[in-house]
VEXVEXFI-474146 format. One record per residue (C-alpha): residue in one letter; x, y, z. Coordinates in steps of 0.2 Angstrom, whole numbers. Layout:
VEXVEXFI-474146
(site "A", (X, Y, Z))
...
This chain:
VEXVEXFI-474146
(site "M", (0, 0, 0))
(site "K", (15, 13, 4))
(site "K", (23, 8, -12))
(site "A", (7, 13, -23))
(site "L", (6, 29, -13))
(site "L", (24, 34, -16))
(site "I", (23, 29, -34))
(site "S", (7, 40, -36))
(site "V", (15, 54, -27))
(site "A", (31, 53, -37))
(site "A", (20, 53, -53))
(site "V", (11, 69, -49))
(site "V", (26, 77, -45))
(site "A", (34, 72, -60))
(site "L", (19, 78, -70))
(site "S", (19, 94, -61))
(site "A", (38, 98, -65))
(site "L", (34, 93, -84))
(site "T", (20, 105, -86))
(site "G", (28, 120, -77))
(site "C", (42, 119, -91))
(site "T", (30, 119, -106))
(site "R", (25, 138, -105))
(site "T", (30, 147, -120))
(site "S", (36, 163, -120))
(site "Y", (33, 177, -134))
(site "A", (43, 194, -138))
(site "I", (32, 208, -143))
(site "H", (41, 220, -154))
(site "T", (35, 238, -153))
(site "N", (36, 252, -166))
(site "D", (46, 263, -155))
(site "G", (61, 249, -154))
(site "R", (55, 241, -138))
(site "T", (55, 223, -134))
(site "I", (42, 216, -122))
(site "V", (43, 196, -117))
(site "A", (26, 189, -113))
(site "D", (24, 174, -102))
(site "G", (11, 165, -114))
(site "K", (3, 169, -130))
(site "P", (-4, 188, -131))
(site "Q", (-23, 189, -133))
(site "D", (-31, 200, -145))
(site "A", (-46, 211, -139))
(site "E", (-61, 217, -149))
(site "T", (-57, 235, -142))
(site "G", (-41, 236, -152))
(site "L", (-29, 232, -137))
(site "L", (-17, 217, -135))
(site "G", (-17, 210, -118))
(site "Y", (-2, 200, -111))
(site "T", (6, 194, -94))
(site "D", (23, 201, -92))
(site "A", (39, 193, -85))
(site "N", (34, 198, -68))
(site "G", (16, 190, -69))
(site "V", (7, 206, -70))
(site "K", (-6, 208, -84))
(site "Q", (-4, 221, -95))
(site "Q", (-11, 229, -111))
(site "M", (-6, 239, -126))
(site "N", (-14, 246, -142))
(site "K", (-12, 233, -156))
(site "S", (-8, 248, -167))
(site "D", (9, 250, -156))
(site "V", (14, 233, -160))
(site "K", (26, 229, -175))
(site "E", (28, 210, -173))
(site "I", (25, 196, -161))
(site "S", (37, 181, -160))
(site "E", (38, 166, -152))
(site "I", (54, 164, -141))
(site "P", (62, 147, -144))
(site "K", (65, 136, -130))
(site "K", (83, 130, -125))
């Protein structure tokens, strides 16, 4: 019984570690030359804004007209 519980806990810990590593970051390049790193894919809104979560975990928005390009940051 203890062995089954130990295996279950180990599987949950391993799965949690793997899901934490699969989040993709994106680089938002603006028309004024800034580059903003977003945690996860930025979301378009019907209001003309682009919503994203910055590298510090804070939700932000900016005008889509200020965005030159959005690119996925390759994983190492």
